[in-house]
C-alpha positions in Angstrom: 0.0 0.0 0.0 1.1 3.5 -0.7 -0.2 7.0 0.2 -1.6 9.3 -2.5 1.2 11.8 -2.3 3.8 9.3 -3.4 1.4 7.4 -5.7 0.7 10.6 -7.6 4.3 10.8 -8.7 4.7 7.3 -10.0 6.2 7.2 -13.5 4.0 5.4 -16.0 6.8 3.1 -17.1 7.1 1.3 -13.7 3.4 1.4 -12.6 2.9 -2.2 -13.7 5.9 -3.5 -11.7 5.0 -1.5 -8.6 1.4 -2.6 -8.7 2.5 -6.3 -9.0 4.8 -5.9 -6.0 2.1 -4.4 -3.9 -0.4 -7.1 -4.9 2.1 -9.7 -3.8 2.7 -7.9 -0.5 -1.1 -7.8 0.2 -1.5 -11.5 -0.8 1.5 -12.5 1.4 0.0 -10.7 4.4 -3.5 -12.1 4.0 -2.1 -15.6 3.3 0.0 -15.6 6.5 -2.9 -14.2 8.5 -5.2 -17.0 7.2 -2.6 -19.7 7.9 -2.0 -18.3 11.4 -5.7 -18.2 12.2 -6.2 -21.7 10.9 -3.4 -23.1 12.9 -4.6 -21.3 16.0 -8.1 -22.6 15.5 -6.8 -26.2 15.1 -4.3 -26.2 18.0 -6.2 -24.2 20.6 -9.6 -26.0 20.6 -9.3 -26.8 24.3 -8.7 -23.2 25.3 -11.4 -21.1 27.0 -14.1 -20.1 24.6 -13.8 -16.4 25.4 -10.1 -16.2 24.7 -10.4 -18.6 21.7 -13.0 -16.5 19.9 -11.4 -13.3 20.9 -8.2 -14.2 19.0 -10.1 -15.5 16.0 -12.2 -12.3 15.9 -9.1 -10.3 16.3 -7.6 -12.1 13.2 -10.8 -11.3 11.2 -10.6 -7.7 12.4 -7.0 -7.4 11.4 -7.8 -8.8 7.9 -10.7 -6.3 7.6 -8.6 -3.3 8.7 -5.8 -4.3 6.4 -8.1 -4.7 3.3 -9.9 -1.5 4.0 -6.6 0.5 4.1 -5.3 -1.2 1.0 -8.4 -0.4 -1.0 -8.5 3.2 0.3 -4.9 3.7 -0.9 -6.0 3.0 -4.5 -8.2 6.1 -4.5 -6.9 8.7 -2.1 -5.4 8.0 1.3 -3.6 10.9 2.9 -0.2 10.3 4.6 -1.6 10.9 8.1 -4.4 8.5 7.5 -2.0 5.9 6.1 0.2 6.2 9.2 -2.9 5.8 11.5 -3.8 2.7 9.5 -0.3 1.3 9.8 -0.3 1.9 13.6 -3.7 0.1 13.8 -2.4 -2.9 11.8 0.8 -3.1 13.9 -1.1 -3.0 17.2 -3.6 -5.7 16.2 -0.7 -7.8 15.0 1.1 -7.3 18.3 -1.9 -8.4 20.2 -2.3 -11.5 18.1 1.4 -12.4 18.3 1.2 -12.1 22.1 -1.9 -14.4 22.1 -0.4 -17.1 19.9 2.9 -17.9 18.1 1.1 -18.7 14.8 0.7 -15.0 14.1 4.4 -14.1 14.6 5.4 -14.5 11.0 3.1 -11.8 9.9 6.1 -9.6 10.8 7.6 -10.3 7.4 5.1 -8.3 5.3 4.9 -5.8 8.1 8.6 -5.0 7.5 7.7 -3.9 4.0 4.8 -1.8 5.1 7.0 0.1 7.6 9.8 0.5 5.2 7.5 1.8 2.6 5.3 4.2 4.6 7.9 5.5 7.1 10.9 7.5 6.1 14.6 7.2 6.7 15.7 6.1 10.1 12.2 5.7 11.4 11.5 2.8 9.1 14.8 1.0 10.1 14.0 1.5 13.8 10.5 0.1 13.2 12.0 -3.0 11.6 14.3 -3.4 14.5 11.5 -3.1 17.0 9.3 -5.6 15.1 12.2 -8.1 14.9 12.8 -7.8 18.6 9.1 -8.3 19.3 9.1 -11.5 17.1 12.1 -12.9 19.0 10.7 -12.1 22.4 7.2 -13.5 21.4 8.7 -16.8 20.4 10.7 -17.0 23.6 7.5 -16.2 25.6 5.5 -18.9 24.0 8.2 -21.7 23.9 9.9 -20.8 27.2 13.3 -21.2 25.6 15.2 -19.4 22.8 17.1 -21.1 20.0 19.5 -19.8 17.3 16.9 -20.4 14.6 14.4 -18.3 16.5 16.8 -15.4 16.4 18.4 -15.9 12.9 15.0 -16.3 11.2 13.5 -12.9 12.1 16.9 -11.2 11.7 17.5 -12.6 8.2 13.9 -11.8 7.3 14.4 -8.2 8.4 17.7 -7.9 6.4 16.0 -9.4 3.4 13.1 -7.0 3.7 15.4 -4.0 4.0 17.3 -5.1 0.9 14.1 -5.5 -1.2 12.9 -2.1 0.1 16.1 -0.5 -1.0 15.8 -2.1 -4.5 12.1 -1.0 -4.7 13.1 2.6 -3.8 15.8 2.5 -6.4 13.4 1.3 -9.1 10.9 4.0 -8.2 13.6 6.7 -8.3 14.9 5.4 -11.7 11.3 5.4 -13.0 10.8 9.0 -11.8 14.0 10.0 -13.5 12.9 8.5 -16.7 9.5 10.3 -16.4 11.3 13.6 -15.8 13.4 13.0 -18.9 10.4 12.2 -20.9 8.6 15.3 -19.6 11.6 17.4 -20.5 11.9 15.9 -23.9 8.2 16.5 -24.6 8.4 20.1 -23.4 11.6 20.7 -25.4 10.0 19.2 -28.5 7.0 21.5 -28.1 9.3 24.5 -27.6 11.3 23.5 -30.7 8.1 23.1 -32.7 6.9 26.5 -31.6 10.3 28.0 -32.4 10.3 26.4 -35.9 6.9 27.8 -36.5 8.0 31.3 -35.5 11.1 31.0 -37.6 9.0 29.8 -40.6 6.7 32.8 -40.2 9.6 35.2 -40.0 11.3 33.6 -43.0 8.1 33.7 -45.1 7.5 37.3 -44.1 11.1 38.2 -45.1 10.7 36.4 -48.4 7.4 38.1 -49.2 8.9 41.5 -48.3 11.7 40.9 -50.8 9.3 39.7 -53.5 7.0 42.7 -53.0 9.9 45.1 -53.1 11.5 43.5 -56.2 8.2 43.2 -58.1 5.1 45.1 -57.0 6.9 48.1 -55.4 9.2 48.5 -58.3 6.4 48.0 -60.8 4.1 50.5 -59.1 7.0 53.0 -59.1 7.4 52.5 -62.8 3.6 53.0 -63.4 3.8 56.3 -61.4 6.7 57.5 -63.5 5.0 56.6 -66.8 1.8 58.3 -65.8 3.7 61.3 -64.7 5.4 61.4 -68.0 2.1 61.1 -69.8 0.7 64.0 -67.7 3.6 66.2 -68.6 3.2 65.4 -72.3 -0.4 66.6 -72.3 -1.7 68.5 -74.1 1.3 69.3 -76.3 2.2 65.7 -77.3 -0.9 63.4 -77.1 0.8 60.6 -79.0 3.7 60.4 -76.4 1.1 60.6 -73.6 -0.9 57.7 -75.2 2.4 55.7 -75.5 3.2 56.3 -71.8 -0.3 55.3 -70.7 0.0 52.1 -72.8 3.3 51.3 -71.2 1.8 52.0 -67.7 -1.0 49.7 -68.5 1.5 47.0 -69.5 3.5 47.4 -66.3 0.3 47.3 -64.2 -0.7 44.1 -65.9 2.7 42.5 -65.2 2.4 43.5 -61.6 -1.1 42.1 -61.4 0.3 38.8 -62.7 3.0 39.0 -60.0 0.3 39.6 -57.3 -1.6 36.5 -58.5 1.6 34.5 -58.4 2.0 35.4 -54.7 -1.4 33.8 -54.1 -0.6 30.7 -56.2 3.1 30.6 -55.2 4.2 29.8 -58.7 7.3 30.8 -60.7 7.6 34.4 -61.9 5.4 35.1 -64.9 8.4 36.4 -66.8 10.0 33.0 -66.5 6.9 31.1 -67.5 7.5 29.5 -70.9 10.9 31.0 -71.2 14.4 30.5 -69.9 16.4 33.0 -67.9 18.3 34.6 -70.8 15.1 35.2 -72.7 13.4 36.7 -69.7 16.4 39.0 -69.1 16.4 40.0 -72.8 12.7 40.9 -72.6 13.3 42.8 -69.4 16.1 44.9 -71.0 13.8 45.6 -74.0 11.0 46.8 -71.8 13.3 49.0 -69.7 14.9 50.5 -72.8 11.4 51.3 -74.2 9.9 52.7 -71.0 12.9 54.5 -69.5 14.3 55.8 -72.7 17.8 54.5 -72.1 20.0 52.2 -74.1 19.6 48.9 -72.2 21.4 45.9 -73.6 21.6 42.2 -72.6 24.4 39.8 -73.3 25.6 36.4 -72.1 29.1 34.9 -71.4 29.7 31.2 -71.7 27.4 28.4 -72.7 24.0 28.5 -71.0 23.6 25.9 -68.2 20.3 24.7 -66.7 19.9 26.4 -63.4 17.8 25.6 -60.3 14.5 27.6 -60.3 15.6 29.4 -57.2 18.7 30.7 -59.0 16.7 31.9 -62.0 14.2 33.7 -59.7 17.0 35.3 -57.7 18.9 36.5 -60.8 15.8 37.8 -62.5 14.8 39.7 -59.3 18.3 41.1 -59.1 18.1 42.4 -62.6 14.6 43.8 -62.1 15.6 45.6 -58.9 18.9 47.0 -60.3 17.3 48.3 -63.6 14.4 49.8 -61.6 17.0 51.7 -59.6 18.7 52.8 -62.8 15.5 54.2 -64.1 14.5 55.9 -60.9 17.8 57.3 -59.6 20.8 56.9 -62.0 19.8 59.3 -64.9 21.8 57.0 -67.1 22.1 56.9 -70.9 23.2 53.3 -71.1 22.8 50.1 -69.1 24.3 46.6 -69.7 23.0 43.4 -68.2 25.5 40.5 -68.4 24.6 36.9 -67.5 27.8 34.8 -67.2 28.1 31.0 -67.0 31.6 30.5 -65.6 33.5 27.6 -64.2 31.9 26.8 -60.9 29.5 29.8 -60.7 26.9 31.8 -62.5 27.1 35.6 -62.4 24.8 38.5 -63.2 26.4 42.0 -63.7 24.3 45.1 -64.2 26.2 48.3 -65.2 25.0 51.8 -65.9 26.8 55.0 -66.7 24.6 57.2 -64.5 25.5 59.6 -61.8 26.6 56.9 -59.3 26.5 57.2 -55.5 28.4 56.4 -52.3 27.5 52.8 -51.5 28.0 53.1 -47.7 25.5 55.9 -47.5 22.5 54.0 -48.8 20.0 52.0 -46.7 16.4 51.8 -45.6 14.7 55.2 -45.2 11.7 56.3 -43.1 9.4 56.5 -46.1 9.7 52.7 -46.7 12.2 52.9 -49.6 15.8 52.0 -49.6 15.4 48.2 -49.0 16.5 47.1 -52.5 20.1 46.3 -51.8 19.3 44.9 -48.4 16.7 42.5 -49.8 18.8 41.6 -52.7 21.8 40.8 -50.5 19.7 38.6 -48.3 18.3 36.8 -51.2 21.7 36.1 -52.7 23.2 35.1 -49.3 20.4 32.6 -48.7 21.5 30.8 -51.9 25.2 30.8 -50.8 26.2 33.5 -53.2 27.8 37.0 -53.0 26.7 40.5 -53.9 29.3 43.2 -54.5 28.9 46.9 -55.2 31.1 49.4 -57.0 30.0 53.0 -57.5 31.2 56.5 -57.1 29.6 59.9 -57.8 29.8 60.7 -61.5 31.3 57.3 -62.4 28.3 55.0 -62.8 27.3 51.9 -60.9 27.9 48.2 -61.1 26.1 45.4 -59.4 27.6 41.9 -59.4 25.8 38.8 -58.2 27.7 35.5 -58.0 26.0 32.1 -57.2 27.9 28.8 -56.9 27.1 26.0 -59.2 27.0 22.4 -58.1 29.3 19.9 -59.8 26.5 18.2 -61.7 25.2 21.6 -62.9 28.7 22.4 -64.2 28.8 19.1 -66.1 25.7 20.1 -68.1 27.4 23.2 -69.6 30.5 23.9 -71.6 33.6 25.7 -70.4 34.1 27.7 -73.6 32.9 31.4 -73.5 31.9 33.7 -76.2 33.6 37.2 -76.1 31.2 39.9 -75.1 30.6 43.1 -77.0 33.3 45.4 -75.8 31.3 48.6 -76.7 28.5 47.7 -74.3 30.3 49.0 -71.3 32.7 47.6 -68.7 32.2 44.3 -67.1 31.0 44.7 -63.5 33.0 43.4 -60.7 30.7 44.5 -57.9 28.0 47.0 -57.6 24.7 48.4 -56.4 22.5 51.4 -56.9 20.8 53.9 -54.7 17.9 51.5 -54.4 14.4 52.7 -53.9 
């Protein structure tokens, strides 16, 4: 039997073992009580009826009290009540052991009860007192004391203490396992929550980059085109109509981008086309809408790239050219896609007014995130972004992404010379992004 305070902390893994041990303890006690009562009834038939029936009724009372306490412990038995129950069982046993030697051996299960319900030194002292009572009871009933009468109870007490120690060790080990399982479960829950938060932040960052590189830049282009159309009226209605048509085209492209966010598909500019074709169309559109000489060229044999690479390089070109149109006041821009040994590069050069790279960054009006978002996008793919610019000397943006060995095997190492009159090859760069 065990009080509710201790029973409430039992680990699930050892509940079956502990329950079996308690059941065996209860069965041992009741069995020895029944044997003692039966032997007393058979060997003391000539005794006075009052004493005879008093002992037998005491045995029945002891069995009833024991069973009542054992059953109560399965539901909710407070420690104080369990100690009162233990004292009652011990007193009834002492009275029966004084009345007849047949009840003396009930001391063996009583050892376990005291070792289990009492704590520390008190349990050991109780075992010593019970052992002494057993030895003295046998001496009282037999009028002489033998070595077996002493060794039997003493060895039984030692054996009970050893089992109790093992029982406690088993319970502590089970509690330790339960604590480890609880910690593991709690840590797993915290890790899952952390991963969810990280996923939300990563997705928010990804969407912010996508919105900046597509919708924000496209809407800026629409505003500039409509402003140009407004300035052309009423003196040049044909130019105004052209700018309005270009603004409508840009708005349609941005609507397609917005729908892609919902469907989470590839960029519309890459649908049905490869990256060089998409970059070529982008340069044509920028040249037409911004009125600058925007050219596209490739270096090396084209190699099939992962979709993430194509999206990142296209976004880099879109963002860089949007900055050229909004800030650079350039006459010419060159976009170069290079398939090199071990990496793919994208260089965007313009001959505009340039800027000081270290002085750019996010601004209070929500602009200035272009380079930051582009750098994060490239870094996430294991690549590098470099910036070269100075006031009055133009700007160059260079994106470099590593190619896996199997991707390199799909392309050739030979490179076609670029058009030298298109502008210098960029070795790093960035614009005053909007």
